[in-house]
Structure formats: C-alpha cells, structure tokens
C-alpha positions in Angstrom: -20.7 1.1 -4.6 -17.2 -0.3 -4.2 -14.3 0.4 -2.2 -11.6 1.8 -4.1 -9.0 -0.5 -2.4 -7.3 -3.1 -4.0 -8.9 -5.9 -6.1 -7.7 -9.2 -5.1 -6.3 -10.8 -7.9 -4.7 -7.5 -9.3 -1.2 -8.9 -8.8 0.9 -6.4 -10.8 -1.2 -3.2 -8.9 -2.5 -1.9 -12.0 -5.9 -1.8 -10.8 -7.5 -4.5 -13.3 -7.5 -8.3 -13.0 -6.2 -9.7 -16.4 -4.2 -12.1 -18.4 -0.8 -10.7 -16.8 -2.1 -11.1 -13.2 -3.1 -14.7 -14.2 0.7 -15.5 -15.3 2.0 -14.1 -11.6 -0.8 -16.3 -10.2 0.0 -19.2 -12.4 3.8 -18.9 -11.1 2.5 -20.0 -7.7 -0.3 -22.4 -8.4 0.1 -25.5 -5.8 2.7 -24.0 -4.1 2.7 -24.2 -0.1 4.3 -22.6 3.0 5.4 -19.5 0.7 3.8 -17.1 2.9 1.3 -14.4 1.1 3.0 -16.1 -2.6 3.8 -12.9 -4.3 0.0 -12.1 -3.3 -1.3 -15.1 -5.3 -2.3 -16.5 -1.7 -5.9 -14.6 -1.9 -7.5 -17.0 0.7 -4.4 -16.1 3.5 -4.0 -20.1 4.4 -0.2 -19.9 3.4 -0.7 -21.8 0.0 -2.1 -21.3 -3.5 -4.9 -23.8 -4.5 -8.5 -24.3 -5.8 -9.7 -21.5 -2.9 -7.6 -18.8 -4.4 -8.3 -19.8 -8.3 -12.2 -19.1 -6.8 -11.0 -15.7 -5.3 -9.5 -14.8 -8.6 -12.1 -15.8 -10.9 -14.9 -14.1 -8.5 -12.7 -10.7 -9.8 -11.6 -11.5 -13.3 -11.6 -8.5 -15.4 -12.7 -6.6 -12.7 -11.4 -2.7 -13.2 -11.0 0.4 -10.7 
C-alpha cells in the first residue's frame, strides 16, 4: 500500500503526474543552482537533469 503523501513529479499538486506537470518540469530543464527549481529538482541536488527526469518518469501517470 502506498503512503498518501505527495507524488514526486506532481508539480501542480493535483494528485497526479501528467502532461501539465511535465510542462512545469520542462520549464526548469537543465537549470542549475535554482534551489528546488519550482519542485522540478526531484533528486535534491540543486539542478534539474537526467536524474530528475528518471524520477519523474518513474511516477508518470500515477494518481492518488
């Protein structure tokens, strides 16, 4: 059973990961030193790169 916390990649906080979240993610693609980068820094390393894309893809189309 999954915990009912936020879904990594749900950047608009509507309890699913979809194309709207991907649009938010894409705005920060390849950003560095951007803090949380609008939530797109899923790995927590201060940049949005392939590691974050992998985390995003792992949760693609997930709903809660």
